[in-house]
KEFI-48489 format. One line per 2 residues: number of its first residue (from 1); for each residue z, x, y of C-alpha. Coordinates in steps of 0.05 Angstrom, whole numbers, plus 5000, padded with zeros to 4 digits. Example, Ala and Ser with C-alpha at 12.3 -4.5 7.8 and 13.67 -1.06 7.14 Angstrom:
% KEFI-48489
1> 5156 5246 4910 ~ 5143 5273 4979
//
This chain:
% KEFI-48489
1> 0084 7454 2640 ~ 0115 7432 2575
3> 0160 7483 2540 ~ 0151 7488 2465
5> 0182 7527 2409 ~ 0136 7587 2394
7> 0094 7575 2332 ~ 0124 7638 2301
9> 0193 7606 2299 ~ 0165 7546 2261
11> 0129 7592 2213 ~ 0191 7634 2201
13> 0228 7571 2179 ~ 0175 7557 2126
15> 0173 7630 2104 ~ 0249 7630 2096
17> 0247 7569 2051 ~ 0189 7599 2011
19> 0224 7665 2000 ~ 0285 7629 1974
21> 0240 7594 1923 ~ 0249 7527 1958
23> 0197 7494 1913 ~ 0197 7424 1943
25> 0143 7420 1996 ~ 0157 7347 2018
27> 0230 7362 2033 ~ 0212 7429 2064
29> 0163 7394 2111 ~ 0215 7340 2126
31> 0266 7393 2147 ~ 0213 7431 2187
33> 0193 7366 2221 ~ 0262 7360 2251
35> 0249 7424 2289 ~ 0178 7407 2311
37> 0195 7337 2335 ~ 0252 7365 2377
39> 0211 7422 2408 ~ 0216 7399 2480
41> 0290 7385 2484 ~ 0310 7444 2441
43> 0270 7494 2481 ~ 0298 7464 2545
45> 0368 7468 2516 ~ 0357 7541 2496
47> 0333 7557 2566 ~ 0396 7527 2596
49> 0441 7562 2546 ~ 0404 7628 2558
51> 0419 7620 2631 ~ 0492 7629 2611
53> 0477 7704 2604 ~ 0480 7708 2680
55> 0541 7664 2682 ~ 0598 7691 2725
57> 0656 7693 2677 ~ 0704 7699 2735
59> 0686 7626 2747 ~ 0707 7611 2676
61> 0774 7644 2685 ~ 0785 7608 2751
63> 0770 7541 2718 ~ 0815 7555 2658
65> 0872 7574 2704 ~ 0863 7505 2735
67> 0866 7473 2666 ~ 0792 7455 2659
69> 0724 7484 2640 ~ 0668 7502 2688
71> 0626 7443 2712 ~ 0558 7476 2707
73> 0555 7492 2633 ~ 0504 7455 2588
75> 0555 7423 2542 ~ 0510 7372 2508
77> 0454 7421 2497 ~ 0502 7472 2469
79> 0530 7422 2419 ~ 0460 7401 2397
81> 0437 7473 2388 ~ 0500 7490 2348
83> 0488 7429 2305 ~ 0418 7454 2289
85> 0443 7524 2278 ~ 0495 7501 2228
87> 0446 7456 2192 ~ 0397 7514 2186
89> 0453 7559 2159 ~ 0475 7506 2110
91> 0404 7494 2086 ~ 0399 7569 2075
93> 0462 7566 2032 ~ 0436 7506 1995
95> 0372 7543 1979 ~ 0412 7602 1953
97> 0451 7554 1909 ~ 0386 7522 1885
99> 0364 7589 1857 ~ 0428 7592 1816
101> 0424 7519 1793 ~ 0354 7531 1766
103> 0377 7587 1721 ~ 0367 7566 1649
105> 0420 7609 1618 ~ 0496 7609 1623
107> 0535 7663 1658 ~ 0553 7718 1609
109> 0627 7700 1614 ~ 0613 7629 1589
111> 0563 7645 1534 ~ 0592 7625 1467
113> 0644 7582 1502 ~ 0602 7527 1534
115> 0554 7491 1488 ~ 0480 7495 1508
117> 0474 7419 1509 ~ 0534 7413 1555
119> 0505 7467 1601 ~ 0438 7432 1606
121> 0471 7366 1623 ~ 0514 7397 1678
123> 0452 7433 1704 ~ 0412 7369 1710
125> 0471 7334 1743 ~ 0480 7390 1793
127> 0405 7390 1810 ~ 0406 7315 1820
129> 0466 7321 1866 ~ 0432 7377 1903
131> 0370 7335 1916 ~ 0411 7276 1939
133> 0454 7321 1984 ~ 0393 7352 2018
135> 0361 7285 2033 ~ 0426 7257 2059
137> 0443 7317 2102 ~ 0374 7317 2132
139> 0382 7244 2150 ~ 0452 7258 2178
141> 0423 7313 2222 ~ 0371 7266 2251
143> 0422 7211 2261 ~ 0472 7258 2294
145> 0420 7287 2341 ~ 0396 7217 2360
147> 0467 7193 2374 ~ 0480 7250 2421
149> 0412 7259 2453 ~ 0399 7185 2467
151> 0472 7174 2486 ~ 0483 7117 2437
153> 0558 7123 2438 ~ 0562 7114 2514
155> 0518 7052 2504 ~ 0568 7026 2453
157> 0626 7041 2499 ~ 0592 7003 2556
159> 0577 6945 2509 ~ 0651 6937 2494
161> 0656 6904 2563 ~ 0621 6843 2533
163> 0675 6825 2481 ~ 0728 6844 2533
165> 0698 6794 2582 ~ 0698 6741 2527
167> 0773 6753 2519 ~ 0783 6748 2594
169> 0798 6822 2601 ~ 0769 6876 2645
171> 0751 6950 2637 ~ 0822 6967 2658
173> 0847 6945 2590 ~ 0831 7012 2560
175> 0872 7004 2497 ~ 0838 6939 2476
177> 0770 6968 2495 ~ 0783 7030 2453
179> 0804 6988 2393 ~ 0741 6946 2398
181> 0699 7009 2404 ~ 0731 7041 2343
183> 0726 6979 2298 ~ 0654 6966 2317
185> 0637 7039 2305 ~ 0670 7037 2237
187> 0632 6973 2219 ~ 0565 7003 2241
189> 0575 7069 2204 ~ 0598 7031 2142
191> 0534 6989 2142 ~ 0490 7050 2155
193> 0524 7088 2100 ~ 0519 7032 2048
195> 0451 7052 2020 ~ 0476 7123 2009
197> 0540 7099 1976 ~ 0503 7050 1932
199> 0453 7102 1909 ~ 0506 7155 1898
201> 0550 7108 1858 ~ 0503 7062 1820
203> 0443 7109 1811 ~ 0464 7182 1812
205> 0534 7176 1782 ~ 0513 7121 1734
207> 0453 7162 1710 ~ 0500 7217 1687
209> 0552 7170 1656 ~ 0606 7177 1709
211> 0604 7110 1746 ~ 0650 7056 1718
213> 0653 7015 1782 ~ 0625 6945 1782
215> 0588 6917 1843 ~ 0644 6868 1857
217> 0696 6924 1856 ~ 0651 6965 1902
219> 0648 6908 1952 ~ 0723 6895 1947
221> 0738 6967 1963 ~ 0695 6964 2026
223> 0729 6900 2049 ~ 0798 6928 2035
225> 0782 6991 2073 ~ 0758 6953 2134
227> 0819 6907 2132 ~ 0863 6968 2132
229> 0825 6993 2193 ~ 0839 6926 2226
231> 0913 6938 2215 ~ 0920 7012 2230
233> 0870 7023 2286 ~ 0906 6977 2336
235> 0973 7007 2318 ~ 0951 7080 2323
237> 0909 7072 2385 ~ 0961 7027 2417
239> 1009 7086 2413 ~ 0961 7144 2422
241> 0925 7123 2485 ~ 0988 7114 2528
243> 1011 7183 2505 ~ 0946 7213 2530
245> 0949 7173 2595 ~ 1020 7191 2612
247> 1031 7256 2574 ~ 1027 7300 2636
249> 1033 7375 2630 ~ 1067 7368 2562
251> 1009 7327 2533 ~ 0994 7377 2478
253> 1066 7374 2454 ~ 1069 7298 2455
255> 1003 7292 2419 ~ 1026 7340 2365
257> 1092 7304 2356 ~ 1055 7238 2350
259> 1004 7263 2299 ~ 1059 7299 2260
261> 1097 7234 2256 ~ 1034 7197 2234
263> 1022 7249 2180 ~ 1093 7241 2153
265> 1089 7165 2154 ~ 1021 7163 2120
267> 1043 7213 2067 ~ 1101 7166 2054
269> 1067 7098 2053 ~ 0999 7117 2024
271> 1023 7128 1952 ~ 1068 7066 1952
273> 1031 7016 1996 ~ 0958 7036 2005
275> 0936 7071 1940 ~ 0960 7012 1896
277> 0911 6967 1934 ~ 0854 7005 1901
279> 0883 7029 1835 ~ 0936 7009 1785
281> 0994 7057 1776 ~ 1037 7051 1714
283> 1094 7095 1688 ~ 1070 7143 1633
285> 1092 7113 1568 ~ 1146 7146 1526
287> 1120 7198 1478 ~ 1109 7272 1466
289> 1066 7281 1529 ~ 1119 7251 1574
291> 1174 7292 1540 ~ 1135 7357 1549
293> 1121 7343 1623 ~ 1193 7326 1637
295> 1216 7388 1600 ~ 1168 7431 1641
297> 1192 7399 1706 ~ 1265 7408 1686
299> 1255 7482 1669 ~ 1228 7494 1739
301> 1280 7449 1772 ~ 1224 7406 1799
303> 1257 7341 1824 ~ 1211 7294 1785
305> 1229 7221 1798 ~ 1167 7184 1775
307> 1111 7200 1727 ~ 1050 7155 1735
309> 0983 7143 1703 ~ 0929 7116 1749
311> 0869 7077 1723 ~ 0816 7123 1751
313> 0770 7101 1695 ~ 0757 7035 1731
315> 0714 7073 1780 ~ 0694 7139 1750
317> 0702 7182 1688 ~ 0719 7242 1731
319> 0789 7267 1719 ~ 0846 7295 1761
321> 0921 7303 1769 ~ 0965 7312 1830
323> 1036 7309 1856 ~ 1067 7283 1920
325> 1133 7267 1953 ~ 1185 7297 1998
327> 1247 7338 1982 ~ 1282 7310 1920
329> 1234 7252 1910 ~ 1174 7283 1875
331> 1123 7244 1835 ~ 1066 7265 1789
333> 1003 7224 1778 ~ 0956 7234 1719
335> 0887 7202 1715 ~ 0878 7163 1651
337> 0812 7199 1643 ~ 0848 7266 1640
339> 0894 7241 1586 ~ 0836 7214 1546
341> 0795 7278 1553 ~ 0854 7319 1527
343> 0882 7270 1476 ~ 0869 7318 1419
345> 0913 7371 1452 ~ 0967 7348 1500
347> 0984 7420 1516 ~ 0921 7422 1559
349> 0949 7368 1605 ~ 1016 7405 1608
351> 0980 7470 1626 ~ 0942 7435 1682
353> 1008 7408 1709 ~ 1039 7477 1703
355> 0984 7500 1750 ~ 1000 7443 1798
357> 1074 7457 1795 ~ 1057 7529 1811
359> 1031 7506 1878 ~ 1099 7474 1891
361> 1140 7533 1865 ~ 1100 7584 1905
363> 1106 7541 1968 ~ 1031 7530 1976
365> 1038 7457 1995 ~ 1088 7472 2050
367> 1047 7531 2076 ~ 0984 7490 2080
369> 1019 7434 2115 ~ 1052 7481 2165
371> 0988 7520 2179 ~ 0952 7454 2189
373> 1004 7433 2240 ~ 0998 7499 2277
375> 0922 7490 2281 ~ 0932 7419 2305
377> 0980 7441 2360 ~ 0931 7494 2385
379> 0874 7444 2383 ~ 0914 7394 2424
381> 0926 7449 2475 ~ 0851 7460 2479
383> 0840 7385 2483 ~ 0878 7381 2548
385> 0827 7429 2578 ~ 0769 7386 2554
387> 0801 7322 2580 ~ 0809 7352 2649
389> 0735 7372 2653 ~ 0695 7315 2685
391> 0629 7352 2672 ~ 0637 7345 2596
393> 0641 7269 2601 ~ 0581 7264 2648
395> 0541 7313 2605 ~ 0546 7265 2546
397> 0531 7203 2587 ~ 0599 7174 2605
399> 0614 7151 2675 ~ 0689 7150 2665
401> 0741 7189 2625 ~ 0771 7144 2571
403> 0826 7176 2529 ~ 0792 7159 2463
405> 0724 7185 2485 ~ 0758 7250 2507
407> 0782 7260 2436 ~ 0712 7245 2409
409> 0679 7294 2456 ~ 0732 7346 2439
411> 0710 7342 2366 ~ 0639 7360 2389
413> 0662 7418 2432 ~ 0711 7446 2382
415> 0661 7443 2324 ~ 0647 7519 2322
417> 0721 7534 2317 ~ 0730 7480 2264
419> 0678 7514 2220 ~ 0714 7580 2225
421> 0782 7549 2212 ~ 0754 7512 2152
423> 0726 7576 2123 ~ 0794 7611 2132
425> 0829 7553 2099 ~ 0781 7558 2040
427> 0799 7631 2032 ~ 0873 7615 2032
429> 0863 7557 1984 ~ 0824 7599 1934
431> 0879 7652 1938 ~ 0931 7598 1923
433> 0890 7574 1863 ~ 0891 7643 1833
435> 0966 7647 1845 ~ 0978 7579 1813
437> 0937 7600 1752 ~ 0979 7664 1748
439> 1042 7622 1752 ~ 1020 7578 1693
441> 1002 7641 1654 ~ 1072 7669 1665
443> 1100 7605 1636 ~ 1061 7619 1572
445> 1003 7572 1584 ~ 0948 7624 1589
447> 0909 7600 1529 ~ 0920 7526 1544
449> 0902 7533 1617 ~ 0839 7570 1600
451> 0818 7517 1550 ~ 0839 7462 1598
453> 0797 7490 1655 ~ 0737 7496 1609
455> 0746 7425 1583 ~ 0751 7396 1654
457> 0689 7434 1674 ~ 0652 7406 1614
459> 0676 7335 1622 ~ 0661 7334 1697
461> 0594 7369 1686 ~ 0611 7421 1739
463> 0560 7473 1759 ~ 0563 7535 1715
465> 0520 7581 1758 ~ 0544 7584 1830
467> 0520 7628 1887 ~ 0579 7670 1913
469> 0562 7659 1987 ~ 0553 7584 1977
471> 0618 7579 1939 ~ 0657 7619 1991
473> 0634 7572 2047 ~ 0638 7505 2011
475> 0690 7509 1956 ~ 0766 7508 1963
477> 0772 7526 1889 ~ 0743 7590 1857
479> 0687 7580 1807 ~ 0706 7573 1734
481> 0680 7642 1716 ~ 0724 7676 1768
483> 0786 7637 1746 ~ 0775 7653 1673
485> 0764 7727 1688 ~ 0829 7728 1729
487> 0868 7694 1672 ~ 0840 7742 1620
489> 0853 7803 1664 ~ 0926 7782 1674
491> 0932 7768 1600 ~ 0910 7838 1583
493> 0959 7871 1633
//
């Protein structure tokens, strides 16, 4: 007898979309089709997972004490069901956001501040991005399920024996095999993702006046990225895999030390060696803007060594500014688009940088880095448990336990925790944004920061109406309305 999802479940999905005013039947049916086409395996998976209700948790504790997970848990089915659950939840959030994007009036806090024409342009841009995102996420769901269910990655791993044989090597050469696997995987995913990148860049972004990238530059970026992979993948995996193979009982510590070192090295070489391969960085020319920025940095004892302008306009008209560097060697980078957008009032750029320097002064950058390292260390500790569990490898279709594949499977298993950690980090990030705004306000840039945030929102055609639940889950920065209200409230205190 074939198990199927009850019809009521399928109906509830459609009713949910309808109640949320999901007025796009073709896409609604496309999303619903994912569930109906996977009825057999999903119901079977649910049955196996439901069986866990009678699972003897003393067995779990015994396994954990031995440094592994139980052998009789449905790992692959659990990952697939969680993937569907998260997609359903995120579709629900997207539908909530769609209701807000379809609103034809500005939030009360922005009325009289944002021009109606600007609002309508940002609204159309946001709706176009929403449509594109929904189609792409639906495709990604189907692709992800197919990769796991049909065990395509194990097929790719087994195929790597072919190029190894051509090189006169055997399966015992795990490092070379892992490098081949990674590079081929990167190549395949790059090719598969090309249509989405092309449409997003040359259709969606171009339609709304943001894309400045030429086809030749687009191709060059792809080639450069793959060439960098050819350089860094062998180096990183050549060091990482032996650590996993011989790490012993201190594997988590060795992995953390390795990844910590990689993070430090990449933070050092990326701005000076890698980023210049894609963009041109030039010192900000002498003038009033440079003098104001240097004066601001000096007043805060910020060890500014270099002040650059990057030609972001060669790819997009979106704007940004950021800082980087260790200890007494700090650098600030301004996008040329930001300078152009604020050329009538340089104080707006200075106010934006006052906000960025607020992150430094309040220690946000260090806190985020340290908290990220703590999470990484805990995850590596959990990874050792996954690596020791043979059943996880066999559940996903692998006949052996390669170090690289263990890391890949760990990402699947740890996904629920990653979502929670990501949400917590968003909460912290939003709190830091408010603190950085307050710091800029204390420096006397309340008016300029307010105007600067509004200008950036207008120039980047950011969404004006945002669902609170959607924003809390997806955004690391608070919506414009919330930031303006916080600035005004502090100003009145």
